[in-house]
N, CA and C atoms of all chains as a GROMACS GRO file, in nm:
protein
  606
    1MET      N    1   0.100  -0.125   0.003
    1MET     CA    2  -0.034  -0.013  -0.011
    1MET      C    3   0.114   0.109  -0.009
    2ASN      N    4   0.083   0.202  -0.097
    2ASN     CA    5   0.178   0.314  -0.112
    2ASN      C    6   0.065   0.485  -0.102
    3ARG      N    7  -0.051   0.447  -0.056
    3ARG     CA    8  -0.114   0.552  -0.039
    3ARG      C    9  -0.059   0.672   0.051
    4ILE      N   10  -0.099   0.782   0.042
    4ILE     CA   11   0.003   0.892   0.139
    4ILE      C   12  -0.136   0.923   0.229
    5PHE      N   13  -0.127   0.879   0.353
    5PHE     CA   14  -0.238   0.953   0.427
    5PHE      C   15  -0.227   1.084   0.495
    6GLU      N   16  -0.072   1.080   0.548
    6GLU     CA   17  -0.021   1.236   0.576
    6GLU      C   18   0.073   1.311   0.496
    7HIS      N   19   0.016   1.412   0.425
    7HIS     CA   20   0.090   1.464   0.316
    7HIS      C   21   0.151   1.605   0.388
    8PRO      N   22   0.283   1.607   0.383
    8PRO     CA   23   0.355   1.728   0.439
    8PRO      C   24   0.309   1.876   0.400
    9ILE      N   25   0.234   1.874   0.306
    9ILE     CA   26   0.188   2.015   0.251
    9ILE      C   27   0.030   1.994   0.233
   10LEU      N   28  -0.028   1.881   0.185
   10LEU     CA   29  -0.141   1.887   0.180
   10LEU      C   30  -0.242   1.836   0.279
   11GLY      N   31  -0.189   1.790   0.396
   11GLY     CA   32  -0.235   1.765   0.530
   11GLY      C   33  -0.288   1.595   0.513
   12PRO      N   34  -0.345   1.597   0.606
   12PRO     CA   35  -0.410   1.448   0.632
   12PRO      C   36  -0.508   1.419   0.530
   13LEU      N   37  -0.515   1.288   0.499
   13LEU     CA   38  -0.614   1.226   0.345
   13LEU      C   39  -0.766   1.236   0.417
   14GLU      N   40  -0.849   1.286   0.369
   14GLU     CA   41  -1.004   1.304   0.409
   14GLU      C   42  -1.045   1.212   0.346
   15ASP      N   43  -1.198   1.142   0.453
   15ASP     CA   44  -1.261   1.024   0.410
   15ASP      C   45  -1.340   1.045   0.263
   16THR      N   46  -1.322   0.959   0.179
   16THR     CA   47  -1.421   0.976   0.083
   16THR      C   48  -1.480   0.836   0.029
   17GLU      N   49  -1.599   0.843  -0.036
   17GLU     CA   50  -1.651   0.731  -0.077
   17GLU      C   51  -1.539   0.650  -0.118
   18LEU      N   52  -1.568   0.505  -0.143
   18LEU     CA   53  -1.486   0.409  -0.199
   18LEU      C   54  -1.564   0.364  -0.329
   19VAL      N   55  -1.499   0.336  -0.427
   19VAL     CA   56  -1.545   0.218  -0.536
   19VAL      C   57  -1.475   0.127  -0.583
   20ARG      N   58  -1.524   0.015  -0.622
   20ARG     CA   59  -1.423  -0.116  -0.636
   20ARG      C   60  -1.414  -0.102  -0.805
   21ILE      N   61  -1.280  -0.115  -0.793
   21ILE     CA   62  -1.251  -0.137  -0.983
   21ILE      C   63  -1.179  -0.276  -0.971
   22PHE      N   64  -1.151  -0.332  -1.110
   22PHE     CA   65  -1.071  -0.472  -1.105
   22PHE      C   66  -0.980  -0.448  -1.196
   23VAL      N   67  -0.854  -0.481  -1.136
   23VAL     CA   68  -0.699  -0.468  -1.203
   23VAL      C   69  -0.666  -0.616  -1.226
   24ASP      N   70  -0.655  -0.655  -1.357
   24ASP     CA   71  -0.635  -0.753  -1.387
   24ASP      C   72  -0.734  -0.855  -1.331
   25GLY      N   73  -0.843  -0.847  -1.305
   25GLY     CA   74  -0.900  -0.977  -1.242
   25GLY      C   75  -0.928  -0.934  -1.062
   26GLU      N   76  -0.832  -0.861  -1.033
   26GLU     CA   77  -0.807  -0.849  -0.869
   26GLU      C   78  -0.922  -0.708  -0.848
   27PRO      N   79  -0.999  -0.746  -0.744
   27PRO     CA   80  -1.085  -0.633  -0.697
   27PRO      C   81  -0.988  -0.536  -0.616
   28VAL      N   82  -1.004  -0.403  -0.651
   28VAL     CA   83  -0.904  -0.314  -0.563
   28VAL      C   84  -1.002  -0.202  -0.520
   29GLU      N   85  -0.997  -0.134  -0.419
   29GLU     CA   86  -1.069  -0.028  -0.365
   29GLU      C   87  -0.988   0.114  -0.384
   30ALA      N   88  -1.086   0.200  -0.484
   30ALA     CA   89  -1.031   0.294  -0.490
   30ALA      C   90  -1.099   0.411  -0.447
   31ARG      N   91  -1.035   0.527  -0.419
   31ARG     CA   92  -1.136   0.656  -0.383
   31ARG      C   93  -1.200   0.725  -0.473
   32LYS      N   94  -1.311   0.765  -0.468
   32LYS     CA   95  -1.419   0.784  -0.573
   32LYS      C   96  -1.342   0.957  -0.607
   33GLY      N   97  -1.326   0.967  -0.734
   33GLY     CA   98  -1.287   1.081  -0.764
   33GLY      C   99  -1.127   1.097  -0.815
   34GLU      N  100  -1.072   0.996  -0.761
   34GLU     CA  101  -0.945   0.988  -0.815
   34GLU      C  102  -0.907   0.926  -0.966
   35VAL      N  103  -0.794   0.949  -1.002
   35VAL     CA  104  -0.789   0.903  -1.149
   35VAL      C  105  -0.723   0.751  -1.123
   36ILE      N  106  -0.718   0.658  -1.222
   36ILE     CA  107  -0.708   0.529  -1.226
   36ILE      C  108  -0.559   0.511  -1.187
   37ALA      N  109  -0.470   0.595  -1.252
   37ALA     CA  110  -0.317   0.571  -1.211
   37ALA      C  111  -0.296   0.594  -1.084
   38ALA      N  112  -0.368   0.680  -1.010
   38ALA     CA  113  -0.361   0.692  -0.859
   38ALA      C  114  -0.375   0.571  -0.778
   39ALA      N  115  -0.522   0.520  -0.805
   39ALA     CA  116  -0.549   0.388  -0.750
   39ALA      C  117  -0.432   0.290  -0.741
   40LEU      N  118  -0.382   0.272  -0.864
   40LEU     CA  119  -0.305   0.179  -0.916
   40LEU      C  120  -0.166   0.197  -0.828
   41ILE      N  121  -0.101   0.336  -0.828
   41ILE     CA  122   0.016   0.334  -0.775
   41ILE      C  123  -0.003   0.310  -0.614
   42ALA      N  124  -0.135   0.320  -0.554
   42ALA     CA  125  -0.185   0.336  -0.417
   42ALA      C  126  -0.173   0.171  -0.387
   43THR      N  127  -0.208   0.097  -0.454
   43THR     CA  128  -0.168  -0.053  -0.440
   43THR      C  129  -0.053  -0.088  -0.495
   44GLY      N  130   0.028  -0.017  -0.518
   44GLY     CA  131   0.200  -0.069  -0.550
   44GLY      C  132   0.223  -0.115  -0.701
   45LYS      N  133   0.117  -0.091  -0.771
   45LYS     CA  134   0.148  -0.143  -0.889
   45LYS      C  135   0.207  -0.022  -0.994
   46GLN      N  136   0.327  -0.058  -1.059
   46GLN     CA  137   0.381   0.055  -1.124
   46GLN      C  138   0.392  -0.007  -1.278
   47TYR      N  139   0.354  -0.101  -1.316
   47TYR     CA  140   0.337  -0.183  -1.452
   47TYR      C  141   0.242  -0.142  -1.507
   48PHE      N  142   0.171  -0.076  -1.604
   48PHE     CA  143   0.088  -0.044  -1.674
   48PHE      C  144   0.061  -0.110  -1.794
   49ARG      N  145   0.152  -0.109  -1.873
   49ARG     CA  146   0.166  -0.195  -1.995
   49ARG      C  147   0.305  -0.216  -2.037
   50LYS      N  148   0.315  -0.307  -2.156
   50LYS     CA  149   0.414  -0.340  -2.198
   50LYS      C  150   0.435  -0.290  -2.342
   51THR      N  151   0.568  -0.240  -2.383
   51THR     CA  152   0.568  -0.170  -2.520
   51THR      C  153   0.587  -0.249  -2.635
   52ILE      N  154   0.534  -0.198  -2.726
   52ILE     CA  155   0.547  -0.345  -2.850
   52ILE      C  156   0.663  -0.364  -2.917
   53LYS      N  157   0.747  -0.286  -2.882
   53LYS     CA  158   0.891  -0.290  -2.958
   53LYS      C  159   0.982  -0.375  -2.905
   54LEU      N  160   0.985  -0.345  -2.792
   54LEU     CA  161   1.083  -0.410  -2.695
   54LEU      C  162   1.054  -0.450  -2.565
   55GLN      N  163   0.932  -0.497  -2.594
   55GLN     CA  164   0.827  -0.542  -2.441
   55GLN      C  165   0.900  -0.496  -2.312
   56GLU      N  166   0.931  -0.365  -2.339
   56GLU     CA  167   0.939  -0.345  -2.178
   56GLU      C  168   0.830  -0.270  -2.113
   57PRO      N  169   0.829  -0.273  -1.962
   57PRO     CA  170   0.772  -0.221  -1.895
   57PRO      C  171   0.720  -0.056  -1.872
   58ARG      N  172   0.588  -0.028  -1.896
   58ARG     CA  173   0.601   0.125  -1.852
   58ARG      C  174   0.474   0.158  -1.767
   59GLY      N  175   0.493   0.264  -1.693
   59GLY     CA  176   0.401   0.315  -1.617
   59GLY      C  177   0.390   0.475  -1.608
   60ILE      N  178   0.369   0.535  -1.520
   60ILE     CA  179   0.327   0.687  -1.500
   60ILE      C  180   0.463   0.739  -1.538
   61TYR      N  181   0.445   0.862  -1.613
   61TYR     CA  182   0.577   0.934  -1.662
   61TYR      C  183   0.525   1.090  -1.644
   62CYS      N  184   0.434   1.149  -1.726
   62CYS     CA  185   0.406   1.290  -1.739
   62CYS      C  186   0.294   1.312  -1.640
   63GLY      N  187   0.205   1.219  -1.619
   63GLY     CA  188   0.090   1.243  -1.512
   63GLY      C  189   0.022   1.355  -1.560
   64ILE      N  190   0.002   1.422  -1.668
   64ILE     CA  191  -0.096   1.514  -1.719
   64ILE      C  192  -0.155   1.488  -1.852
   65GLY      N  193  -0.168   1.372  -1.896
   65GLY     CA  194  -0.223   1.326  -2.001
   65GLY      C  195  -0.165   1.344  -2.151
   66ARG      N  196  -0.026   1.338  -2.128
   66ARG     CA  197   0.060   1.425  -2.283
   66ARG      C  198   0.134   1.308  -2.318
   67CYS      N  199   0.171   1.234  -2.246
   67CYS     CA  200   0.333   1.147  -2.305
   67CYS      C  201   0.245   1.003  -2.343
   68THR      N  202   0.108   0.972  -2.280
   68THR     CA  203   0.034   0.845  -2.332
   68THR      C  204   0.143   0.719  -2.281
   69ASP      N  205   0.238   0.739  -2.180
   69ASP     CA  206   0.292   0.630  -2.116
   69ASP      C  207   0.216   0.578  -2.063
   70CYS      N  208   0.113   0.593  -1.980
   70CYS     CA  209   0.045   0.534  -1.879
   70CYS      C  210  -0.113   0.456  -1.923
   71VAL      N  211  -0.123   0.447  -2.057
   71VAL     CA  212  -0.217   0.376  -2.137
   71VAL      C  213  -0.217   0.259  -2.108
   72MET      N  214  -0.354   0.224  -2.072
   72MET     CA  215  -0.423   0.099  -2.030
   72MET      C  216  -0.541   0.035  -2.118
   73THR      N  217  -0.568  -0.073  -2.100
   73THR     CA  218  -0.719  -0.110  -2.157
   73THR      C  219  -0.829  -0.095  -2.031
   74VAL      N  220  -0.919   0.012  -2.077
   74VAL     CA  221  -1.029   0.010  -1.953
   74VAL      C  222  -1.172  -0.019  -2.013
   75ASN      N  223  -1.221  -0.081  -1.960
   75ASN     CA  224  -1.359  -0.136  -2.001
   75ASN      C  225  -1.361  -0.205  -2.130
   76GLY      N  226  -1.262  -0.259  -2.155
   76GLY     CA  227  -1.238  -0.300  -2.315
   76GLY      C  228  -1.192  -0.231  -2.396
   77VAL      N  229  -1.155  -0.094  -2.371
   77VAL     CA  230  -1.100   0.004  -2.462
   77VAL      C  231  -0.973   0.025  -2.451
   78PRO      N  232  -0.879   0.006  -2.554
   78PRO     CA  233  -0.748   0.018  -2.539
   78PRO      C  234  -0.705   0.136  -2.530
   79ASN      N  235  -0.571   0.182  -2.495
   79ASN     CA  236  -0.506   0.330  -2.492
   79ASN      C  237  -0.588   0.416  -2.431
   80VAL      N  238  -0.638   0.410  -2.275
   80VAL     CA  239  -0.707   0.486  -2.249
   80VAL      C  240  -0.582   0.548  -2.143
   81ARG      N  241  -0.581   0.679  -2.127
   81ARG     CA  242  -0.483   0.759  -2.073
   81ARG      C  243  -0.520   0.738  -1.893
   82THR      N  244  -0.447   0.660  -1.836
   82THR     CA  245  -0.505   0.645  -1.688
   82THR      C  246  -0.486   0.756  -1.585
   83CYS      N  247  -0.383   0.865  -1.614
   83CYS     CA  248  -0.351   0.952  -1.559
   83CYS      C  249  -0.451   1.080  -1.572
   84VAL      N  250  -0.561   1.054  -1.627
   84VAL     CA  251  -0.636   1.175  -1.635
   84VAL      C  252  -0.782   1.124  -1.670
   85THR      N  253  -0.817   0.982  -1.654
   85THR     CA  254  -0.939   0.904  -1.624
   85THR      C  255  -0.968   0.885  -1.470
   86GLU      N  256  -1.098   0.915  -1.468
   86GLU     CA  257  -1.121   0.892  -1.306
   86GLU      C  258  -1.169   0.747  -1.297
   87VAL      N  259  -1.161   0.706  -1.182
   87VAL     CA  260  -1.222   0.559  -1.155
   87VAL      C  261  -1.357   0.563  -1.144
   88GLU      N  262  -1.420   0.444  -1.190
   88GLU     CA  263  -1.575   0.455  -1.163
   88GLU      C  264  -1.613   0.303  -1.118
   89GLU      N  265  -1.705   0.266  -1.052
   89GLU     CA  266  -1.772   0.156  -0.974
   89GLU      C  267  -1.763   0.065  -1.093
   90GLY      N  268  -1.701  -0.065  -1.076
   90GLY     CA  269  -1.708  -0.167  -1.140
   90GLY      C  270  -1.595  -0.184  -1.251
   91MET      N  271  -1.530  -0.068  -1.291
   91MET     CA  272  -1.442  -0.056  -1.406
   91MET      C  273  -1.359  -0.159  -1.395
   92VAL      N  274  -1.328  -0.215  -1.522
   92VAL     CA  275  -1.227  -0.346  -1.557
   92VAL      C  276  -1.112  -0.290  -1.618
   93ILE      N  277  -0.976  -0.298  -1.544
   93ILE     CA  278  -0.871  -0.231  -1.590
   93ILE      C  279  -0.742  -0.349  -1.620
   94GLU      N  280  -0.704  -0.316  -1.754
   94GLU     CA  281  -0.628  -0.433  -1.770
   94GLU      C  282  -0.464  -0.397  -1.831
   95THR      N  283  -0.358  -0.468  -1.769
   95THR     CA  284  -0.255  -0.425  -1.839
   95THR      C  285  -0.260  -0.443  -1.982
   96GLN      N  286  -0.203  -0.334  -2.037
   96GLN     CA  287  -0.198  -0.347  -2.191
   96GLN      C  288  -0.067  -0.406  -2.278
   97LEU      N  289  -0.082  -0.480  -2.369
   97LEU     CA  290   0.034  -0.528  -2.427
   97LEU      C  291   0.075  -0.460  -2.558
   98GLY      N  292   0.153  -0.370  -2.583
   98GLY     CA  293   0.196  -0.321  -2.715
   98GLY      C  294   0.045  -0.216  -2.750
   99TYR      N  295  -0.007  -0.230  -2.850
   99TYR     CA  296  -0.109  -0.111  -2.886
   99TYR      C  297  -0.252  -0.163  -2.817
  100GLY      N  298  -0.258  -0.306  -2.780
  100GLY     CA  299  -0.370  -0.330  -2.691
  100GLY      C  300  -0.489  -0.367  -2.807
  101LYS      N  301  -0.591  -0.435  -2.726
  101LYS     CA  302  -0.684  -0.480  -2.823
  101LYS      C  303  -0.819  -0.432  -2.777
  102TRP      N  304  -0.913  -0.443  -2.854
  102TRP     CA  305  -1.056  -0.400  -2.814
  102TRP      C  306  -1.105  -0.529  -2.745
  103GLY      N  307  -1.175  -0.492  -2.632
  103GLY     CA  308  -1.240  -0.621  -2.554
  103GLY      C  309  -1.188  -0.628  -2.428
  104ARG      N  310  -1.255  -0.707  -2.362
  104ARG     CA  311  -1.205  -0.729  -2.224
  104ARG      C  312  -1.131  -0.872  -2.189
  105GLY      N  313  -1.035  -0.875  -2.122
  105GLY     CA  314  -0.977  -1.031  -2.101
  105GLY      C  315  -0.891  -1.112  -2.183
  106ILE      N  316  -0.877  -0.967  -2.311
  106ILE     CA  317  -0.783  -1.042  -2.397
  106ILE      C  318  -0.661  -0.990  -2.420
  107ASN      N  319  -0.630  -0.915  -2.341
  107ASN     CA  320  -0.478  -0.802  -2.368
  107ASN      C  321  -0.382  -0.890  -2.278
  108SER      N  322  -0.381  -0.972  -2.154
  108SER     CA  323  -0.296  -1.045  -2.114
  108SER      C  324  -0.313  -1.169  -2.058
  109MET      N  325   2.672  -0.041  -1.720
  109MET     CA  326   2.563   0.056  -1.754
  109MET      C  327   2.514   0.084  -1.891
  110LYS      N  328   2.411   0.106  -1.910
  110LYS     CA  329   2.375   0.079  -2.059
  110LYS      C  330   2.452   0.254  -2.128
  111ASP      N  331   2.485   0.207  -2.222
  111ASP     CA  332   2.500   0.333  -2.310
  111ASP      C  333   2.409   0.444  -2.309
  112PRO      N  334   2.486   0.586  -2.255
  112PRO     CA  335   2.353   0.663  -2.239
  112PRO      C  336   2.309   0.724  -2.409
  113ARG      N  337   2.355   0.676  -2.500
  113ARG     CA  338   2.290   0.723  -2.615
  113ARG      C  339   2.148   0.625  -2.650
  114ASP      N  340   2.174   0.494  -2.567
  114ASP     CA  341   2.039   0.426  -2.572
  114ASP      C  342   1.907   0.474  -2.512
  115VAL      N  343   1.928   0.608  -2.452
  115VAL     CA  344   1.804   0.680  -2.385
  115VAL      C  345   1.698   0.702  -2.493
  116PHE      N  346   1.558   0.691  -2.448
  116PHE     CA  347   1.460   0.699  -2.525
  116PHE      C  348   1.435   0.839  -2.581
  117ILE      N  349   1.421   0.897  -2.671
  117ILE     CA  350   1.382   1.049  -2.703
  117ILE      C  351   1.216   1.025  -2.740
  118CYS      N  352   1.175   0.945  -2.839
  118CYS     CA  353   1.054   0.914  -2.881
  118CYS      C  354   0.995   0.788  -2.763
  119ARG      N  355   0.946   0.828  -2.671
  119ARG     CA  356   0.878   0.707  -2.573
  119ARG      C  357   0.772   0.644  -2.631
  120CYS      N  358   0.700   0.714  -2.709
  120CYS     CA  359   0.580   0.642  -2.785
  120CYS      C  360   0.628   0.495  -2.894
  121GLU      N  361   0.691   0.575  -2.979
  121GLU     CA  362   0.784   0.463  -3.067
  121GLU      C  363   0.874   0.434  -3.076
  122GLU      N  364   0.960   0.443  -2.926
  122GLU     CA  365   1.082   0.378  -2.889
  122GLU      C  366   1.196   0.399  -2.946
  123VAL      N  367   1.212   0.535  -2.982
  123VAL     CA  368   1.331   0.564  -3.055
  123VAL      C  369   1.409   0.626  -2.989
  124THR      N  370   1.559   0.577  -2.976
  124THR     CA  371   1.680   0.623  -2.909
  124THR      C  372   1.727   0.757  -2.951
  125LEU      N  373   1.826   0.803  -2.855
  125LEU     CA  374   1.921   0.929  -2.908
  125LEU      C  375   1.974   0.863  -3.045
  126ARG      N  376   2.056   0.758  -3.014
  126ARG     CA  377   2.151   0.699  -3.105
  126ARG      C  378   2.085   0.698  -3.257
  127GLU      N  379   1.942   0.646  -3.252
  127GLU     CA  380   1.868   0.620  -3.391
  127GLU      C  381   1.879   0.785  -3.435
  128ILE      N  382   1.826   0.888  -3.376
  128ILE     CA  383   1.798   0.997  -3.402
  128ILE      C  384   1.940   1.106  -3.465
  129GLU      N  385   2.062   1.039  -3.385
  129GLU     CA  386   2.170   1.121  -3.409
  129GLU      C  387   2.219   1.063  -3.550
  130GLU      N  388   2.214   0.944  -3.557
  130GLU     CA  389   2.242   0.872  -3.685
  130GLU      C  390   2.151   0.914  -3.801
  131ALA      N  391   2.020   0.950  -3.762
  131ALA     CA  392   1.934   1.013  -3.889
  131ALA      C  393   1.991   1.141  -3.907
  132ILE      N  394   2.022   1.246  -3.817
  132ILE     CA  395   2.090   1.373  -3.858
  132ILE      C  396   2.204   1.366  -3.897
  133GLU      N  397   2.311   1.312  -3.884
  133GLU     CA  398   2.405   1.246  -3.946
  133GLU      C  399   2.418   1.239  -4.087
  134GLU      N  400   2.290   1.133  -4.120
  134GLU     CA  401   2.292   1.105  -4.276
  134GLU      C  402   2.222   1.216  -4.326
  135GLY      N  403   2.194   1.343  -4.283
  135GLY     CA  404   2.129   1.449  -4.361
  135GLY      C  405   1.976   1.467  -4.361
  136TYR      N  406   1.931   1.417  -4.264
  136TYR     CA  407   1.794   1.451  -4.243
  136TYR      C  408   1.781   1.575  -4.127
  137THR      N  409   1.751   1.673  -4.162
  137THR     CA  410   1.801   1.789  -4.059
  137THR      C  411   1.657   1.868  -4.065
  138THR      N  412   1.543   1.809  -4.057
  138THR     CA  413   1.455   1.908  -4.005
  138THR      C  414   1.370   1.778  -3.920
  139VAL      N  415   1.282   1.829  -3.844
  139VAL     CA  416   1.182   1.727  -3.739
  139VAL      C  417   1.091   1.641  -3.810
  140ASP      N  418   1.068   1.689  -3.927
  140ASP     CA  419   0.979   1.624  -4.037
  140ASP      C  420   1.048   1.501  -4.080
  141ASP      N  421   1.166   1.534  -4.156
  141ASP     CA  422   1.274   1.425  -4.226
  141ASP      C  423   1.276   1.317  -4.082
  142VAL      N  424   1.335   1.356  -3.987
  142VAL     CA  425   1.357   1.290  -3.900
  142VAL      C  426   1.258   1.171  -3.848
  143LYS      N  427   1.115   1.248  -3.839
  143LYS     CA  428   0.984   1.179  -3.848
  143LYS      C  429   1.002   1.074  -3.932
  144ARG      N  430   1.004   1.096  -4.018
  144ARG     CA  431   0.956   1.024  -4.154
  144ARG      C  432   1.066   0.872  -4.154
  145ILE      N  433   1.194   0.904  -4.125
  145ILE     CA  434   1.302   0.825  -4.118
  145ILE      C  435   1.299   0.700  -4.008
  146THR      N  436   1.262   0.780  -3.881
  146THR     CA  437   1.274   0.712  -3.731
  146THR      C  438   1.155   0.655  -3.691
  147ARG      N  439   1.032   0.723  -3.734
  147ARG     CA  440   0.920   0.735  -3.682
  147ARG      C  441   0.864   0.779  -3.552
  148ALA      N  442   1.015   0.868  -3.482
  148ALA     CA  443   1.016   0.956  -3.382
  148ALA      C  444   0.854   1.074  -3.430
  149GLY      N  445   0.786   1.081  -3.303
  149GLY     CA  446   0.676   1.152  -3.314
  149GLY      C  447   0.546   1.107  -3.388
  150MET      N  448   0.542   0.968  -3.425
  150MET     CA  449   0.436   0.925  -3.489
  150MET      C  450   0.372   0.811  -3.420
  151GLY      N  451   0.396   0.810  -3.288
  151GLY     CA  452   0.312   0.713  -3.193
  151GLY      C  453   0.183   0.816  -3.124
  152LEU      N  454   0.131   0.746  -3.022
  152LEU     CA  455   0.016   0.787  -2.982
  152LEU      C  456   0.026   0.948  -2.903
  153CYS      N  457   0.127   0.986  -2.877
  153CYS     CA  458   0.130   1.125  -2.827
  153CYS      C  459   0.141   1.255  -2.946
  154GLN      N  460   0.196   1.199  -3.056
  154GLN     CA  461   0.206   1.274  -3.188
  154GLN      C  462   0.300   1.365  -3.176
  155GLY      N  463   0.447   1.305  -3.096
  155GLY     CA  464   0.553   1.437  -3.092
  155GLY      C  465   0.535   1.530  -3.004
  156ARG      N  466   0.428   1.501  -2.906
  156ARG     CA  467   0.427   1.624  -2.772
  156ARG      C  468   0.541   1.598  -2.676
  157SER      N  469   0.578   1.505  -2.650
  157SER     CA  470   0.698   1.481  -2.578
  157SER      C  471   0.858   1.516  -2.638
  158CYS      N  472   0.854   1.447  -2.782
  158CYS     CA  473   0.986   1.463  -2.837
  158CYS      C  474   1.024   1.552  -2.922
  159SER      N  475   0.909   1.624  -3.013
  159SER     CA  476   0.968   1.684  -3.119
  159SER      C  477   1.043   1.825  -3.086
  160LYS      N  478   1.028   1.867  -2.969
  160LYS     CA  479   1.101   2.008  -2.913
  160LYS      C  480   1.229   1.934  -2.911
  161VAL      N  481   1.274   1.822  -2.858
  161VAL     CA  482   1.408   1.766  -2.804
  161VAL      C  483   1.494   1.757  -2.954
  162ILE      N  484   1.400   1.669  -3.028
  162ILE     CA  485   1.474   1.660  -3.174
  162ILE      C  486   1.510   1.779  -3.226
  163ALA      N  487   1.390   1.886  -3.223
  163ALA     CA  488   1.447   2.016  -3.282
  163ALA      C  489   1.578   2.052  -3.211
  164ARG      N  490   1.620   2.044  -3.097
  164ARG     CA  491   1.721   2.104  -3.030
  164ARG      C  492   1.837   2.039  -3.088
  165LEU      N  493   1.842   1.878  -3.081
  165LEU     CA  494   1.928   1.808  -3.131
  165LEU      C  495   1.947   1.826  -3.269
  166ILE      N  496   1.905   1.851  -3.370
  166ILE     CA  497   1.922   1.899  -3.472
  166ILE      C  498   1.990   2.013  -3.525
  167SER      N  499   1.946   2.131  -3.399
  167SER     CA  500   2.003   2.255  -3.407
  167SER      C  501   2.146   2.245  -3.362
  168GLU      N  502   2.182   2.170  -3.269
  168GLU     CA  503   2.284   2.131  -3.192
  168GLU      C  504   2.405   2.089  -3.310
  169LYS      N  505   2.344   1.978  -3.390
  169LYS     CA  506   2.447   1.899  -3.462
  169LYS      C  507   2.483   1.987  -3.597
  170THR      N  508   2.365   2.077  -3.639
  170THR     CA  509   2.347   2.136  -3.777
  170THR      C  510   2.415   2.283  -3.771
  171GLY      N  511   2.399   2.360  -3.661
  171GLY     CA  512   2.402   2.485  -3.634
  171GLY      C  513   2.294   2.560  -3.695
  172ILE      N  514   2.170   2.486  -3.730
  172ILE     CA  515   2.064   2.565  -3.764
  172ILE      C  516   1.996   2.636  -3.670
  173PRO      N  517   1.926   2.759  -3.669
  173PRO     CA  518   1.880   2.830  -3.564
  173PRO      C  519   1.772   2.745  -3.517
  174LEU      N  520   1.738   2.722  -3.359
  174LEU     CA  521   1.625   2.650  -3.320
  174LEU      C  522   1.497   2.701  -3.384
  175SER      N  523   1.486   2.832  -3.389
  175SER     CA  524   1.338   2.900  -3.417
  175SER      C  525   1.313   2.874  -3.572
  176ASP      N  526   1.400   2.819  -3.662
  176ASP     CA  527   1.390   2.745  -3.783
  176ASP      C  528   1.344   2.613  -3.791
  177LEU      N  529   1.362   2.534  -3.680
  177LEU     CA  530   1.353   2.407  -3.647
  177LEU      C  531   1.184   2.377  -3.603
  178LEU      N  532   1.172   2.463  -3.495
  178LEU     CA  533   1.040   2.418  -3.439
  178LEU      C  534   0.902   2.420  -3.517
  179GLN      N  535   0.838   2.317  -3.486
  179GLN     CA  536   0.714   2.292  -3.556
  179GLN      C  537   0.628   2.430  -3.503
  180THR      N  538   0.581   2.496  -3.673
  180THR     CA  539   0.489   2.621  -3.642
  180THR      C  540   0.377   2.573  -3.659
  181GLY      N  541   0.335   2.514  -3.741
  181GLY     CA  542   0.170   2.456  -3.774
  181GLY      C  543   0.118   2.361  -3.708
  182TYR      N  544   0.077   2.369  -3.586
  182TYR     CA  545   0.012   2.271  -3.489
  182TYR      C  546  -0.128   2.239  -3.546
  183ARG      N  547  -0.143   2.116  -3.553
  183ARG     CA  548  -0.275   2.108  -3.613
  183ARG      C  549  -0.379   2.058  -3.493
  184TYR      N  550  -0.497   2.087  -3.516
  184TYR     CA  551  -0.595   2.042  -3.406
  184TYR      C  552  -0.619   1.881  -3.422
  185PRO      N  553  -0.648   1.845  -3.311
  185PRO     CA  554  -0.673   1.870  -3.160
  185PRO      C  555  -0.542   1.901  -3.107
  186VAL      N  556  -0.549   1.980  -3.009
  186VAL     CA  557  -0.412   2.026  -2.944
  186VAL      C  558  -0.378   1.908  -2.861
  187ARG      N  559  -0.462   1.862  -2.788
  187ARG     CA  560  -0.461   1.730  -2.716
  187ARG      C  561  -0.536   1.626  -2.739
  188PRO      N  562  -0.532   1.509  -2.739
  188PRO     CA  563  -0.620   1.426  -2.763
  188PRO      C  564  -0.742   1.418  -2.695
  189GLU      N  565  -0.859   1.403  -2.766
  189GLU     CA  566  -1.002   1.428  -2.702
  189GLU      C  567  -1.075   1.297  -2.786
  190LYS      N  568  -1.175   1.226  -2.718
  190LYS     CA  569  -1.273   1.138  -2.771
  190LYS      C  570  -1.357   1.200  -2.833
  191MET      N  571  -1.405   1.153  -2.945
  191MET     CA  572  -1.489   1.174  -3.029
  191MET      C  573  -1.645   1.252  -2.994
  192MET      N  574  -1.652   1.193  -2.880
  192MET     CA  575  -1.779   1.197  -2.815
  192MET      C  576  -1.801   1.367  -2.779
  193VAL      N  577  -1.665   1.431  -2.752
  193VAL     CA  578  -1.685   1.582  -2.700
  193VAL      C  579  -1.686   1.676  -2.818
  194LEU      N  580  -1.713   1.608  -2.946
  194LEU     CA  581  -1.758   1.695  -3.099
  194LEU      C  582  -1.906   1.664  -3.109
  195ASP      N  583  -1.986   1.584  -3.030
  195ASP     CA  584  -2.095   1.541  -3.027
  195ASP      C  585  -2.183   1.689  -2.980
  196ASN      N  586  -2.296   1.711  -3.069
  196ASN     CA  587  -2.365   1.839  -3.058
  196ASN      C  588  -2.468   1.844  -2.922
  197ASP      N  589  -2.519   1.722  -2.904
  197ASP     CA  590  -2.631   1.731  -2.778
  197ASP      C  591  -2.549   1.696  -2.651
  198GLY      N  592  -2.392   1.676  -2.647
  198GLY     CA  593  -2.333   1.668  -2.545
  198GLY      C  594  -2.355   1.544  -2.439
  199GLU      N  595  -2.444   1.455  -2.498
  199GLU     CA  596  -2.494   1.348  -2.430
  199GLU      C  597  -2.370   1.237  -2.446
  200GLY      N  598  -2.290   1.216  -2.530
  200GLY     CA  599  -2.188   1.163  -2.504
  200GLY      C  600  -2.232   1.033  -2.544
  201ASP      N  601  -2.305   0.987  -2.660
  201ASP     CA  602  -2.346   0.847  -2.712
  201ASP      C  603  -2.231   0.822  -2.826
  202GLU      N  604  -2.136   0.723  -2.783
  202GLU     CA  605  -2.048   0.678  -2.836
  202GLU      C  606  -2.061   0.568  -2.978
   0.00000   0.00000   0.00000
């Protein structure tokens, strides 16, 4: 668990409603209103996708929706930028291989 | 340790500094030339991360002023958006 509960500048983490998302089949509790990448980093996941050419792992890089390094397959849609997409109840998130494929459960 | 020239310049298409320097040495001296030869800037982010770095590399290697190399005509959309945002009723039917 990498969630920051006491931030030196932002202060203590306030209580929020939780939503349940599924990351590669595993149920994960996320805070309502946070982006997918934040929820994944909180669980310790850093490996979001595998590159197509060299099969190297990638995770969050710019964090503001520009570099597309953090893309994953979300609800069967490939190449979703997880750093700017908010979590939703029941969301299915999958580690993406290469350019990804449309559909759930077929990427990994 | 890995050769520092193996660092990625274009992260989307996985193009390294070495490949870009080699292209410049072969005489490809605009951002567009380098793009067409190496695929740098043709990936998902469309050169948002790498095009400025490539312009600077060309400028350093060839002496062409940076202002002549930077891309002037950016096309819409400035950042990637879903087609649904162009939908008139705003309901977002995909």
